[in-house]
MOPAC internal coordinates of N, CA, C and O (Angstrom, degrees):
PM7 1SCF
backbone

  N    0.0000 0     0.00 0     0.00 0    0    0    0
  C    1.4738 1     0.00 0     0.00 0    1    0    0
  C    1.5287 1   107.83 1     0.00 0    2    1    0
  O    1.2310 1   119.36 1  -110.05 1    3    2    1
  N    1.2734 1   118.82 1    69.95 1    3    2    1
  C    1.3947 1   117.59 1  -179.75 1    5    3    2
  C    1.5323 1   110.80 1    67.01 1    6    5    3
  O    1.2310 1   120.44 1    42.27 1    7    6    5
  N    1.3559 1   116.77 1  -137.73 1    7    6    5
  C    1.4773 1   115.56 1  -179.02 1    9    7    6
  C    1.5695 1   111.53 1   -86.07 1   10    9    7
  O    1.2310 1   118.66 1  -169.22 1   11   10    9
  N    1.2950 1   120.15 1    10.78 1   11   10    9
  C    1.4281 1   122.69 1  -177.21 1   13   11   10
  C    1.5742 1   107.60 1   -83.56 1   14   13   11
  O    1.2310 1   121.54 1   -58.43 1   15   14   13
  N    1.3508 1   114.66 1   121.57 1   15   14   13
  C    1.5605 1   117.57 1  -176.08 1   17   15   14
  C    1.4245 1   106.17 1  -102.87 1   18   17   15
  O    1.2310 1   118.93 1   -38.74 1   19   18   17
  N    1.3528 1   119.65 1   141.26 1   19   18   17
  C    1.4300 1   127.81 1  -179.91 1   21   19   18
  C    1.4411 1   112.15 1  -113.84 1   22   21   19
  O    1.2310 1   120.73 1   -31.62 1   23   22   21
  N    1.3578 1   116.22 1   148.38 1   23   22   21
  C    1.4160 1   124.52 1  -176.84 1   25   23   22
  C    1.4713 1   111.70 1  -139.23 1   26   25   23
  O    1.2310 1   120.04 1   -17.94 1   27   26   25
  N    1.3817 1   117.53 1   162.06 1   27   26   25
  C    1.4011 1   123.85 1   174.25 1   29   27   26
  C    1.5719 1   104.98 1   -83.96 1   30   29   27
  O    1.2310 1   119.64 1   -63.18 1   31   30   29
  N    1.3040 1   118.30 1   116.82 1   31   30   29
  C    1.4864 1   117.75 1   178.38 1   33   31   30
  C    1.5819 1   109.45 1   -74.03 1   34   33   31
  O    1.2310 1   121.49 1   -40.65 1   35   34   33
  N    1.2872 1   114.75 1   139.35 1   35   34   33
  C    1.4769 1   118.96 1  -178.23 1   37   35   34
  C    1.5767 1   106.88 1  -115.37 1   38   37   35
  O    1.2310 1   120.74 1   -58.14 1   39   38   37
  N    1.2477 1   116.19 1   121.86 1   39   38   37
  C    1.4736 1   119.51 1   173.78 1   41   39   38
  C    1.4943 1   107.82 1   -68.90 1   42   41   39
  O    1.2310 1   121.60 1   -32.59 1   43   42   41
  N    1.3025 1   114.54 1   147.41 1   43   42   41
  C    1.5155 1   119.77 1  -169.95 1   45   43   42
  C    1.5277 1   110.06 1  -146.91 1   46   45   43
  O    1.2310 1   124.35 1   -20.53 1   47   46   45
  N    1.3453 1   109.25 1   159.47 1   47   46   45
  C    1.4726 1   119.68 1   171.83 1   49   47   46
  C    1.5776 1   101.98 1  -106.10 1   50   49   47
  O    1.2310 1   119.36 1   -48.83 1   51   50   49
  N    1.3655 1   118.82 1   131.17 1   51   50   49
  C    1.4104 1   121.56 1   178.89 1   53   51   50
  C    1.5217 1   109.07 1  -102.02 1   54   53   51
  O    1.2310 1   118.70 1   -56.52 1   55   54   53
  N    1.3079 1   120.08 1   123.48 1   55   54   53
  C    1.4916 1   125.33 1   179.72 1   57   55   54
  C    1.5695 1   108.51 1  -116.62 1   58   57   55
  O    1.2310 1   122.07 1   -55.02 1   59   58   57
  N    1.3011 1   113.64 1   124.98 1   59   58   57
  C    1.4945 1   116.42 1   177.04 1   61   59   58
  C    1.6178 1   107.42 1   -81.11 1   62   61   59
  O    1.2310 1   122.06 1   -43.78 1   63   62   61
  N    1.3005 1   113.66 1   136.22 1   63   62   61
  C    1.4395 1   123.19 1  -176.84 1   65   63   62
  C    1.5378 1   106.17 1  -116.18 1   66   65   63
  O    1.2310 1   118.90 1   -70.53 1   67   66   65
  N    1.2531 1   119.71 1   109.47 1   67   66   65
  C    1.4760 1   130.19 1   169.40 1   69   67   66
  C    1.4825 1   110.42 1  -103.04 1   70   69   67
  O    1.2310 1   121.56 1   -48.95 1   71   70   69
  N    1.3991 1   114.62 1   131.05 1   71   70   69
  C    1.4758 1   118.57 1  -179.83 1   73   71   70
  C    1.6034 1   110.06 1  -163.82 1   74   73   71
  O    1.2310 1   122.76 1    -9.91 1   75   74   73
  N    1.2992 1   112.32 1   170.09 1   75   74   73
  C    1.4433 1   116.81 1   175.51 1   77   75   74
  C    1.5338 1   105.44 1  -125.78 1   78   77   75
  O    1.2310 1   121.42 1   -50.85 1   79   78   77
  N    1.3196 1   114.89 1   129.15 1   79   78   77
  C    1.4716 1   119.82 1   179.10 1   81   79   78
  C    1.4970 1   111.41 1  -135.73 1   82   81   79
  O    1.2310 1   120.40 1   -55.52 1   83   82   81
  N    1.3325 1   116.84 1   124.48 1   83   82   81
  C    1.3944 1   124.30 1   179.89 1   85   83   82
  C    1.5660 1   109.37 1    60.06 1   86   85   83
  O    1.2310 1   120.59 1  -141.36 1   87   86   85
  N    1.3171 1   116.49 1    38.64 1   87   86   85
  C    1.4514 1   120.96 1   177.94 1   89   87   86
  C    1.4808 1   115.77 1    81.37 1   90   89   87
  O    1.2310 1   118.85 1   178.03 1   91   90   89
  N    1.3375 1   119.80 1    -1.97 1   91   90   89
  C    1.4987 1   123.55 1   179.80 1   93   91   90
  C    1.4895 1   109.91 1  -105.07 1   94   93   91
  O    1.2310 1   121.99 1   -59.63 1   95   94   93
  N    1.3043 1   113.79 1   120.37 1   95   94   93
  C    1.5350 1   119.12 1   178.56 1   97   95   94
  C    1.5278 1   109.40 1   -86.04 1   98   97   95
  O    1.2310 1   124.73 1   -48.15 1   99   98   97
  N    1.4201 1   108.53 1   131.85 1   99   98   97
  C    1.4484 1   116.38 1   175.20 1  101   99   98
  C    1.5357 1   104.44 1  -115.95 1  102  101   99
  O    1.2310 1   123.48 1   -90.99 1  103  102  101
  N    1.3282 1   110.93 1    89.01 1  103  102  101
  C    1.5220 1   120.81 1  -175.11 1  105  103  102
  C    1.5421 1   104.57 1  -117.70 1  106  105  103
  O    1.2310 1   120.90 1   -27.53 1  107  106  105
  N    1.3310 1   115.88 1   152.47 1  107  106  105
  C    1.5359 1   119.97 1   178.39 1  109  107  106
  C    1.5496 1   108.37 1   -52.75 1  110  109  107
  O    1.2310 1   120.69 1   -42.99 1  111  110  109
  N    1.2490 1   116.28 1   137.01 1  111  110  109
  C    1.5162 1   131.46 1     3.54 1  113  111  110
  C    1.4660 1   118.10 1   -88.11 1  114  113  111
  O    1.2310 1   119.95 1  -170.12 1  115  114  113
  N    1.3694 1   117.70 1     9.88 1  115  114  113
  C    1.4191 1   122.29 1  -177.38 1  117  115  114
  C    1.5126 1   115.17 1  -106.94 1  118  117  115
  O    1.2310 1   122.16 1  -152.12 1  119  118  117
  N    1.3454 1   113.46 1    27.88 1  119  118  117
  C    1.3871 1   121.97 1   178.48 1  121  119  118
  C    1.4663 1   113.93 1   -84.26 1  122  121  119
  O    1.2310 1   120.52 1    -3.02 1  123  122  121
  N    1.3643 1   116.60 1   176.98 1  123  122  121
  C    1.4782 1   118.21 1   173.19 1  125  123  122
  C    1.4526 1   109.99 1  -107.76 1  126  125  123
  O    1.2310 1   119.89 1   -18.25 1  127  126  125
  N    1.3737 1   117.82 1   161.75 1  127  126  125
  C    1.4746 1   125.52 1  -177.91 1  129  127  126
  C    1.4952 1   109.57 1  -125.03 1  130  129  127
  O    1.2310 1   121.48 1   -40.46 1  131  130  129
  N    1.2926 1   114.77 1   139.54 1  131  130  129
  C    1.4610 1   122.12 1   179.33 1  133  131  130
  C    1.5446 1   105.32 1  -112.22 1  134  133  131
  O    1.2310 1   121.51 1   -52.93 1  135  134  133
  N    1.3626 1   114.72 1   127.07 1  135  134  133
  C    1.4808 1   120.44 1   174.63 1  137  135  134
  C    1.4716 1   109.79 1  -103.65 1  138  137  135
  O    1.2310 1   120.43 1   -62.58 1  139  138  137
  N    1.4119 1   116.78 1   117.42 1  139  138  137
  C    1.2858 1   123.04 1  -171.66 1  141  139  138
  C    1.5828 1   109.54 1  -104.86 1  142  141  139
  O    1.2310 1   116.55 1   -63.73 1  143  142  141
  N    1.3796 1   124.16 1   116.27 1  143  142  141
  C    1.3854 1   123.10 1  -170.81 1  145  143  142
  C    1.5752 1   110.38 1   -64.31 1  146  145  143
  O    1.2310 1   121.36 1   -40.32 1  147  146  145
  N    1.3195 1   115.00 1   139.68 1  147  146  145
  C    1.4575 1   121.27 1  -177.18 1  149  147  146
  C    1.6144 1   107.06 1  -121.39 1  150  149  147
  O    1.2310 1   118.40 1   172.67 1  151  150  149
  N    1.3131 1   120.65 1    -7.33 1  151  150  149
  C    1.4043 1   123.28 1   174.78 1  153  151  150
  C    1.4942 1   109.73 1  -129.63 1  154  153  151
  O    1.2310 1   119.84 1   -20.96 1  155  154  153
  N    1.2431 1   117.90 1   159.04 1  155  154  153
  C    1.5398 1   122.77 1  -178.89 1  157  155  154
  C    1.5385 1   110.41 1   -55.84 1  158  157  155
  O    1.2310 1   122.24 1   -31.71 1  159  158  157
  N    1.2834 1   113.32 1   148.29 1  159  158  157
  C    1.4752 1   120.96 1   175.16 1  161  159  158
  C    1.5777 1   111.89 1  -135.93 1  162  161  159
  O    1.2310 1   123.20 1   174.27 1  163  162  161
  N    1.3365 1   111.48 1    -5.73 1  163  162  161
  C    1.5557 1   116.42 1  -173.78 1  165  163  162
  C    1.5219 1   111.40 1   -93.18 1  166  165  163
  O    1.2310 1   120.62 1  -109.30 1  167  166  165
  N    1.3661 1   116.42 1    70.70 1  167  166  165
  C    1.3900 1   122.02 1  -179.98 1  169  167  166
  C    1.4985 1   116.94 1  -109.25 1  170  169  167
  O    1.2310 1   120.79 1   -16.44 1  171  170  169
  N    1.3164 1   116.10 1   163.56 1  171  170  169
  C    1.4457 1   123.66 1   172.56 1  173  171  170
  C    1.5098 1   105.38 1  -141.40 1  174  173  171
  O    1.2310 1   120.03 1   -27.82 1  175  174  173
  N    1.3733 1   117.55 1   152.18 1  175  174  173
  C    1.4132 1   121.29 1  -176.88 1  177  175  174
  C    1.5905 1   108.51 1   -74.52 1  178  177  175
  O    1.2310 1   121.48 1   -48.91 1  179  178  177
  N    1.3374 1   114.77 1   131.09 1  179  178  177
  C    1.4715 1   123.32 1   179.07 1  181  179  178
  C    1.5399 1   109.12 1   -75.80 1  182  181  179
  O    1.2310 1   119.31 1   145.27 1  183  182  181
  N    1.2614 1   118.93 1   -34.73 1  183  182  181
  C    1.4629 1   122.97 1   179.98 1  185  183  182
  C    1.5452 1   106.19 1  -158.17 1  186  185  183
  O    1.2310 1   120.79 1     1.14 1  187  186  185
  N    1.3140 1   116.10 1  -178.86 1  187  186  185
  C    1.4084 1   121.20 1  -176.14 1  189  187  186
  C    1.4923 1   115.72 1   -96.94 1  190  189  187
  O    1.2310 1   121.95 1  -167.24 1  191  190  189
  N    1.3115 1   113.88 1    12.76 1  191  190  189
  C    1.5377 1   119.72 1   176.16 1  193  191  190
  C    1.5064 1   115.77 1   -80.24 1  194  193  191
  O    1.2310 1   122.61 1   -64.11 1  195  194  193
  N    1.2680 1   112.61 1   115.89 1  195  194  193
  C    1.5109 1   120.86 1   179.15 1  197  195  194
  C    1.5621 1   112.80 1  -117.86 1  198  197  195
  O    1.2310 1   119.68 1   -38.13 1  199  198  197
  N    1.2621 1   118.22 1   141.87 1  199  198  197
  C    1.4094 1   122.47 1  -177.09 1  201  199  198
  C    1.5475 1   103.26 1  -124.60 1  202  201  199
  O    1.2310 1   121.29 1   -61.59 1  203  202  201
  N    1.4261 1   115.13 1   118.41 1  203  202  201
  C    1.3885 1   122.35 1  -174.93 1  205  203  202
  C    1.5804 1   105.29 1   -91.17 1  206  205  203
  O    1.2310 1   120.21 1   -44.99 1  207  206  205
  N    1.3346 1   117.21 1   135.01 1  207  206  205
  C    1.4980 1   124.85 1  -176.91 1  209  207  206
  C    1.4373 1   107.79 1  -125.62 1  210  209  207
  O    1.2310 1   120.25 1   -65.02 1  211  210  209
  N    1.3752 1   117.12 1   114.98 1  211  210  209
  C    1.4699 1   123.06 1   177.29 1  213  211  210
  C    1.5016 1   105.82 1   -94.06 1  214  213  211
  O    1.2310 1   121.51 1   -48.78 1  215  214  213
  N    1.3599 1   114.71 1   131.22 1  215  214  213
  C    1.4476 1   122.95 1   179.06 1  217  215  214
  C    1.5031 1   103.72 1  -113.62 1  218  217  215
  O    1.2310 1   120.92 1   -14.50 1  219  218  217
  N    1.3483 1   115.84 1   165.50 1  219  218  217
  C    1.4406 1   122.93 1   173.89 1  221  219  218
  C    1.5409 1   109.81 1   -69.60 1  222  221  219
  O    1.2310 1   119.02 1   -42.62 1  223  222  221
  N    1.2493 1   119.48 1   137.38 1  223  222  221
  C    1.4291 1   122.31 1   178.90 1  225  223  222
  C    1.5374 1   111.72 1   -80.84 1  226  225  223
  O    1.2310 1   121.66 1   -56.32 1  227  226  225
  N    1.3263 1   114.42 1   123.68 1  227  226  225
  C    1.4394 1   121.41 1  -174.70 1  229  227  226
  C    1.4972 1   112.22 1   -89.46 1  230  229  227
  O    1.2310 1   120.21 1    11.51 1  231  230  229
  N    1.2830 1   117.21 1  -168.49 1  231  230  229
  C    1.4853 1   123.11 1   178.53 1  233  231  230
  C    1.5831 1   110.23 1   -66.51 1  234  233  231
  O    1.2310 1   120.66 1   148.33 1  235  234  233
  N    1.3106 1   116.35 1   -31.67 1  235  234  233
  C    1.4458 1   120.61 1   177.01 1  237  235  234
  C    1.5472 1   107.98 1  -113.76 1  238  237  235
  O    1.2310 1   119.55 1   -77.75 1  239  238  237
  N    1.3230 1   118.46 1   102.25 1  239  238  237
  C    1.4823 1   119.76 1  -168.77 1  241  239  238
  C    1.4936 1   110.91 1   -65.67 1  242  241  239
  O    1.2310 1   115.55 1   152.33 1  243  242  241
  N    1.2337 1   126.05 1   -27.67 1  243  242  241
  C    1.3805 1   123.11 1   179.16 1  245  243  242
  C    1.5816 1   114.05 1  -114.66 1  246  245  243
  O    1.2310 1   124.87 1  -136.54 1  247  246  245
  N    1.3623 1   108.26 1    43.46 1  247  246  245
  C    1.4832 1   117.62 1   174.58 1  249  247  246
  C    1.5019 1   115.16 1   -66.22 1  250  249  247
  O    1.2310 1   120.14 1   -39.73 1  251  250  249
  N    1.3271 1   117.34 1   140.27 1  251  250  249
  C    1.4564 1   121.31 1   176.16 1  253  251  250
  C    1.5106 1   108.26 1   -59.55 1  254  253  251
  O    1.2310 1   120.39 1   142.31 1  255  254  253
  N    1.3769 1   116.86 1   -37.69 1  255  254  253
  C    1.4077 1   124.78 1  -173.27 1  257  255  254
  C    1.5194 1   120.24 1   -77.15 1  258  257  255
  O    1.2310 1   122.78 1   154.30 1  259  258  257
  N    1.3129 1   112.28 1   -25.70 1  259  258  257
  C    1.4680 1   120.85 1  -176.26 1  261  259  258
  C    1.4331 1   114.26 1  -150.05 1  262  261  259
  O    1.2310 1   119.94 1  -112.09 1  263  262  261
  N    1.3560 1   117.72 1    67.91 1  263  262  261
  C    1.4980 1   122.75 1  -177.93 1  265  263  262
  C    1.6001 1   109.22 1   -63.64 1  266  265  263
  O    1.2310 1   118.86 1   -34.96 1  267  266  265
  N    1.2480 1   119.78 1   145.04 1  267  266  265
  C    1.4242 1   127.38 1  -175.76 1  269  267  266
  C    1.5841 1   111.28 1   -66.79 1  270  269  267
  O    1.2310 1   121.46 1   151.47 1  271  270  269
  N    1.3735 1   114.80 1   -28.53 1  271  270  269
  C    1.4522 1   116.97 1  -178.72 1  273  271  270
  C    1.5559 1   102.42 1  -149.89 1  274  273  271
  O    1.2310 1   122.24 1   -32.95 1  275  274  273
  N    1.3170 1   113.31 1   147.05 1  275  274  273
  C    1.4930 1   121.49 1   175.35 1  277  275  274
  C    1.5186 1   110.13 1  -136.53 1  278  277  275
  O    1.2310 1   120.33 1   -17.14 1  279  278  277
  N    1.2711 1   116.97 1   162.86 1  279  278  277
  C    1.4365 1   123.93 1   169.88 1  281  279  278
  C    1.4177 1   115.56 1  -121.70 1  282  281  279
  O    1.2310 1   117.76 1   -50.07 1  283  282  281
  N    1.2780 1   121.88 1   129.93 1  283  282  281
  C    1.4891 1   124.51 1  -179.17 1  285  283  282
  C    1.5146 1   104.39 1  -102.57 1  286  285  283
  O    1.2310 1   121.97 1   -47.82 1  287  286  285
  N    1.3091 1   113.83 1   132.18 1  287  286  285
  C    1.4593 1   119.58 1  -172.16 1  289  287  286
  C    1.5800 1   106.64 1  -136.71 1  290  289  287
  O    1.2310 1   119.21 1   -31.38 1  291  290  289
  N    1.3016 1   119.11 1   148.62 1  291  290  289
  C    1.4393 1   127.16 1   169.76 1  293  291  290
  C    1.4593 1   108.82 1   -82.23 1  294  293  291
  O    1.2310 1   119.46 1   -64.56 1  295  294  293
  N    1.4625 1   118.63 1   115.44 1  295  294  293
  C    1.3613 1   116.65 1  -174.74 1  297  295  294
  C    1.5959 1   107.66 1  -133.81 1  298  297  295
  O    1.2310 1   121.14 1   -16.96 1  299  298  297
  N    1.3012 1   115.42 1   163.04 1  299  298  297
  C    1.4887 1   120.55 1   176.06 1  301  299  298
  C    1.5368 1   106.42 1  -134.26 1  302  301  299
  O    1.2310 1   120.49 1   -35.64 1  303  302  301
  N    1.3654 1   116.67 1   144.36 1  303  302  301
  C    1.4687 1   118.64 1   167.62 1  305  303  302
  C    1.4023 1   117.42 1   -67.84 1  306  305  303
  O    1.2310 1   120.05 1   -32.10 1  307  306  305
  N    1.3282 1   117.52 1   147.90 1  307  306  305
  C    1.4693 1   122.32 1   178.98 1  309  307  306
  C    1.4598 1   106.80 1  -138.22 1  310  309  307
  O    1.2310 1   121.30 1   -19.86 1  311  310  309
  N    1.3637 1   115.11 1   160.14 1  311  310  309
  C    1.4896 1   122.09 1  -178.00 1  313  311  310
  C    1.5428 1   105.73 1   -80.21 1  314  313  311
  O    1.2310 1   121.48 1   -86.63 1  315  314  313
  N    1.3543 1   114.77 1    93.37 1  315  314  313
  C    1.4432 1   121.73 1  -177.64 1  317  315  314
  C    1.5547 1   111.54 1   -77.72 1  318  317  315
  O    1.2310 1   122.95 1   135.50 1  319  318  317
  N    1.3395 1   111.95 1   -44.50 1  319  318  317
  C    1.4138 1   116.72 1  -178.48 1  321  319  318
  C    1.5314 1   116.49 1    80.66 1  322  321  319
  O    1.2310 1   120.04 1   -16.45 1  323  322  321
  N    1.2076 1   117.52 1   163.55 1  323  322  321
  C    1.5389 1   123.94 1  -175.04 1  325  323  322
  C    1.5287 1   104.51 1  -114.30 1  326  325  323
  O    1.2310 1   123.16 1   -27.99 1  327  326  325
  N    1.3567 1   111.56 1   152.01 1  327  326  325
  C    1.4236 1   119.88 1   174.56 1  329  327  326
  C    1.5874 1   112.84 1   -73.29 1  330  329  327
  O    1.2310 1   123.87 1   -59.63 1  331  330  329
  N    1.3123 1   110.18 1   120.37 1  331  330  329
  C    1.4959 1   114.89 1   174.80 1  333  331  330
  C    1.5497 1   110.71 1   -65.91 1  334  333  331
  O    1.2310 1   120.90 1   -41.10 1  335  334  333
  N    1.3693 1   115.89 1   138.90 1  335  334  333
  C    1.3605 1   141.08 1    -0.78 1  337  335  334
  C    1.5551 1   115.62 1   -86.83 1  338  337  335
  O    1.2310 1   120.79 1  -176.24 1  339  338  337
  N    1.3769 1   116.10 1     3.76 1  339  338  337
  C    1.4558 1   118.80 1  -172.07 1  341  339  338
  C    1.5002 1   112.32 1   -74.10 1  342  341  339
  O    1.2310 1   121.09 1   -19.55 1  343  342  341
  N    1.3337 1   115.52 1   160.45 1  343  342  341
  C    1.4112 1   123.27 1   178.52 1  345  343  342
  C    1.5646 1   113.17 1  -109.15 1  346  345  343
  O    1.2310 1   120.54 1  -179.62 1  347  346  345
  N    1.2403 1   116.58 1     0.38 1  347  346  345
  C    1.4953 1   120.76 1  -174.75 1  349  347  346
  C    1.5205 1   113.52 1  -147.88 1  350  349  347
  O    1.2310 1   120.41 1  -161.22 1  351  350  349
  N    1.3195 1   116.82 1    18.78 1  351  350  349
  C    1.5111 1   117.01 1   178.85 1  353  351  350
  C    1.5753 1   104.97 1  -122.86 1  354  353  351
  O    1.2310 1   122.14 1   -55.70 1  355  354  353
  N    1.3535 1   113.51 1   124.30 1  355  354  353
  C    1.4414 1   123.48 1  -177.63 1  357  355  354
  C    1.5632 1   110.09 1   -68.36 1  358  357  355
  O    1.2310 1   120.10 1   -38.61 1  359  358  357
  N    1.3064 1   117.41 1   141.39 1  359  358  357
  C    1.4365 1   123.47 1   171.21 1  361  359  358
  C    1.5670 1   110.17 1   -53.71 1  362  361  359
  O    1.2310 1   119.57 1   -26.44 1  363  362  361
  N    1.2894 1   118.42 1   153.56 1  363  362  361
  C    1.4345 1   119.66 1   173.58 1  365  363  362
  C    1.5188 1   112.79 1   -64.07 1  366  365  363
  O    1.2310 1   120.82 1   142.12 1  367  366  365
  N    1.2823 1   116.04 1   -37.88 1  367  366  365
  C    1.5103 1   118.53 1   176.36 1  369  367  366
  C    1.5645 1   106.19 1  -128.64 1  370  369  367
  O    1.2310 1   122.47 1   -23.85 1  371  370  369
  N    1.3334 1   112.88 1   156.15 1  371  370  369
  C    1.4944 1   117.34 1  -179.42 1  373  371  370
  C    1.5120 1   112.30 1   -58.96 1  374  373  371
  O    1.2310 1   120.43 1   -34.19 1  375  374  373
  N    1.3379 1   116.79 1   145.81 1  375  374  373
  C    1.4126 1   122.95 1   173.40 1  377  375  374
  C    1.5724 1   112.06 1   -65.23 1  378  377  375
  O    1.2310 1   123.85 1   140.44 1  379  378  377
  N    1.4506 1   110.23 1   -39.56 1  379  378  377
  C    1.3861 1   119.15 1   174.81 1  381  379  378
  C    1.5602 1   110.66 1  -148.20 1  382  381  379
  O    1.2310 1   120.09 1   -35.77 1  383  382  381
  N    1.3198 1   117.44 1   144.23 1  383  382  381
  C    1.4629 1   116.35 1   178.20 1  385  383  382
  C    1.5338 1   110.27 1  -102.96 1  386  385  383
  O    1.2310 1   120.70 1  -161.15 1  387  386  385
  N    1.3565 1   116.27 1    18.85 1  387  386  385
  C    1.4344 1   120.90 1   177.17 1  389  387  386
  C    1.5615 1   108.12 1   -73.92 1  390  389  387
  O    1.2310 1   117.59 1   -52.06 1  391  390  389
  N    1.2405 1   122.20 1   127.94 1  391  390  389
  C    1.4405 1   120.07 1   178.93 1  393  391  390
  C    1.5699 1   114.15 1   -64.11 1  394  393  391
  O    1.2310 1   122.15 1   -35.87 1  395  394  393
  N    1.2959 1   113.48 1   144.13 1  395  394  393
  C    1.5213 1   123.22 1   179.86 1  397  395  394
  C    1.4982 1   113.94 1  -122.53 1  398  397  395
  O    1.2310 1   121.50 1  -167.46 1  399  398  397
  N    1.4060 1   114.73 1    12.54 1  399  398  397
  C    1.4707 1   118.65 1   179.15 1  401  399  398
  C    1.5006 1   105.82 1  -156.69 1  402  401  399
  O    1.2310 1   119.21 1   -14.18 1  403  402  401
  N    1.3353 1   119.12 1   165.82 1  403  402  401
  C    1.3353 1   127.52 1   176.42 1  405  403  402
  C    1.4962 1   108.67 1   -73.02 1  406  405  403
  O    1.2310 1   120.08 1   -16.02 1  407  406  405
  N    1.3507 1   117.45 1   163.98 1  407  406  405
  C    1.5172 1   122.76 1  -179.46 1  409  407  406
  C    1.5462 1   106.12 1   -64.04 1  410  409  407
  O    1.2310 1   121.22 1   -47.98 1  411  410  409
  N    1.2773 1   115.27 1   132.02 1  411  410  409
  C    1.4901 1   126.07 1   176.63 1  413  411  410
  C    1.5096 1   110.17 1  -122.24 1  414  413  411
  O    1.2310 1   120.20 1   -39.32 1  415  414  413
  N    1.3389 1   117.21 1   140.68 1  415  414  413
  C    1.3955 1   120.88 1   170.22 1  417  415  414
  C    1.5283 1   111.77 1   -82.43 1  418  417  415
  O    1.2310 1   120.37 1   -66.67 1  419  418  417
  N    1.2940 1   116.90 1   113.33 1  419  418  417
  C    1.4941 1   119.97 1  -173.02 1  421  419  418
  C    1.5870 1   105.37 1  -115.15 1  422  421  419
  O    1.2310 1   120.71 1   -47.09 1  423  422  421
  N    1.3589 1   116.25 1   132.91 1  423  422  421
  C    1.4414 1   120.04 1  -177.93 1  425  423  422
  C    1.5754 1   104.91 1  -101.04 1  426  425  423
  O    1.2310 1   124.74 1   -63.04 1  427  426  425
  N    1.3713 1   108.50 1   116.96 1  427  426  425
  C    1.5478 1   115.71 1  -178.13 1  429  427  426
  C    1.5621 1   103.39 1   -94.76 1  430  429  427
  O    1.2310 1   122.91 1   -31.33 1  431  430  429
  N    1.3677 1   112.03 1   148.67 1  431  430  429
  C    1.3901 1   119.57 1  -176.97 1  433  431  430
  C    1.5206 1   108.73 1  -120.31 1  434  433  431
  O    1.2310 1   119.65 1   -17.62 1  435  434  433
  N    1.3712 1   118.28 1   162.38 1  435  434  433
  C    1.4471 1   119.05 1   176.81 1  437  435  434
  C    1.5219 1   108.69 1   -54.49 1  438  437  435
  O    1.2310 1   119.90 1   -35.39 1  439  438  437
  N    1.3906 1   117.80 1   144.61 1  439  438  437
  C    1.4680 1   123.95 1   179.96 1  441  439  438
  C    1.5103 1   113.01 1   -45.94 1  442  441  439
  O    1.2310 1   119.71 1   137.57 1  443  442  441
  N    1.3130 1   118.17 1   -42.43 1  443  442  441
  C    1.5073 1   123.78 1  -171.66 1  445  443  442
  C    1.4620 1   109.46 1   -77.74 1  446  445  443
  O    1.2310 1   118.09 1   173.65 1  447  446  445
  N    1.3062 1   121.25 1    -6.35 1  447  446  445
  C    1.4427 1   123.20 1  -175.78 1  449  447  446
  C    1.6064 1   108.90 1   -92.80 1  450  449  447
  O    1.2310 1   120.31 1   170.85 1  451  450  449
  N    1.2259 1   117.01 1    -9.15 1  451  450  449
  C    1.4858 1   117.14 1  -176.34 1  453  451  450
  C    1.5578 1   111.58 1  -120.90 1  454  453  451
  O    1.2310 1   118.86 1   -53.03 1  455  454  453
  N    1.3218 1   119.77 1   126.97 1  455  454  453
  C    1.4977 1   118.75 1   176.35 1  457  455  454
  C    1.4872 1   112.05 1   -77.29 1  458  457  455
  O    1.2310 1   118.46 1   153.56 1  459  458  457
  N    1.3113 1   120.54 1   -26.44 1  459  458  457
  C    1.4110 1   125.52 1   175.39 1  461  459  458
  C    1.5260 1   105.70 1  -128.23 1  462  461  459
  O    1.2310 1   121.08 1   -53.70 1  463  462  461
  N    1.2732 1   115.53 1   126.30 1  463  462  461
  C    1.5180 1   119.85 1  -170.22 1  465  463  462
  C    1.5698 1   109.79 1  -152.92 1  466  465  463
  O    1.2310 1   123.79 1   -16.21 1  467  466  465
  N    1.3657 1   110.33 1   163.79 1  467  466  465
  C    1.5099 1   119.61 1   171.07 1  469  467  466
  C    1.5772 1   102.15 1  -124.27 1  470  469  467
  O    1.2310 1   122.02 1   -54.28 1  471  470  469
  N    1.2594 1   113.74 1   125.72 1  471  470  469
  C    1.4337 1   118.41 1  -176.05 1  473  471  470
  C    1.5586 1   118.90 1  -116.17 1  474  473  471
  O    1.2310 1   120.94 1   152.73 1  475  474  473
  N    1.2580 1   115.80 1   -27.27 1  475  474  473
  C    1.5124 1   117.86 1   178.78 1  477  475  474
  C    1.5955 1   108.15 1  -111.25 1  478  477  475
  O    1.2310 1   122.84 1   -70.31 1  479  478  477
  N    1.3497 1   112.16 1   109.69 1  479  478  477
  C    1.4322 1   118.04 1  -179.14 1  481  479  478
  C    1.5476 1   109.39 1  -128.11 1  482  481  479
  O    1.2310 1   121.35 1   -33.65 1  483  482  481
  N    1.2639 1   115.03 1   146.35 1  483  482  481
  C    1.5212 1   117.44 1  -174.85 1  485  483  482
  C    1.5583 1   107.75 1   -87.46 1  486  485  483
  O    1.2310 1   121.48 1   -19.44 1  487  486  485
  N    1.3457 1   114.77 1   160.56 1  487  486  485
  C    1.4835 1   125.78 1   171.55 1  489  487  486
  C    1.5069 1   105.47 1   -86.08 1  490  489  487
  O    1.2310 1   119.61 1   -62.62 1  491  490  489
  N    1.3435 1   118.35 1   117.38 1  491  490  489
  C    1.5381 1   121.28 1  -171.87 1  493  491  490
  C    1.4461 1   109.96 1  -118.26 1  494  493  491
  O    1.2310 1   117.93 1  -161.09 1  495  494  493
  N    1.3782 1   121.54 1    18.91 1  495  494  493
  C    1.4785 1   117.22 1  -172.96 1  497  495  494
  C    1.5424 1   114.03 1   -67.91 1  498  497  495
  O    1.2310 1   120.10 1   180.00 1  499  498  497

């Protein structure tokens, strides 16, 4: 939709990380946060059919809870894999584009509406 970029929003658990490194304290409110995915993110497009859904614009236009526009797509999970040696960083490209799930209707939201998201997915039909 023009310059509006859409992503798969990923539900997450947010953990505060307080620590000291090289003599510098990272304590609240200057700490770090880790976002741990709680829903799948490893999708590919099952086809090129997209359904655009216009919602009412709320007080916060790019709210996570009520995006002004979404796109519903047919998607399937794939074996994306993680970047070695990390346990939480996705590979740049999927390990395999072979589907590992049935087709699911996934609602994509504008990029700015999701704090944790997957934005670049292959067409695997």
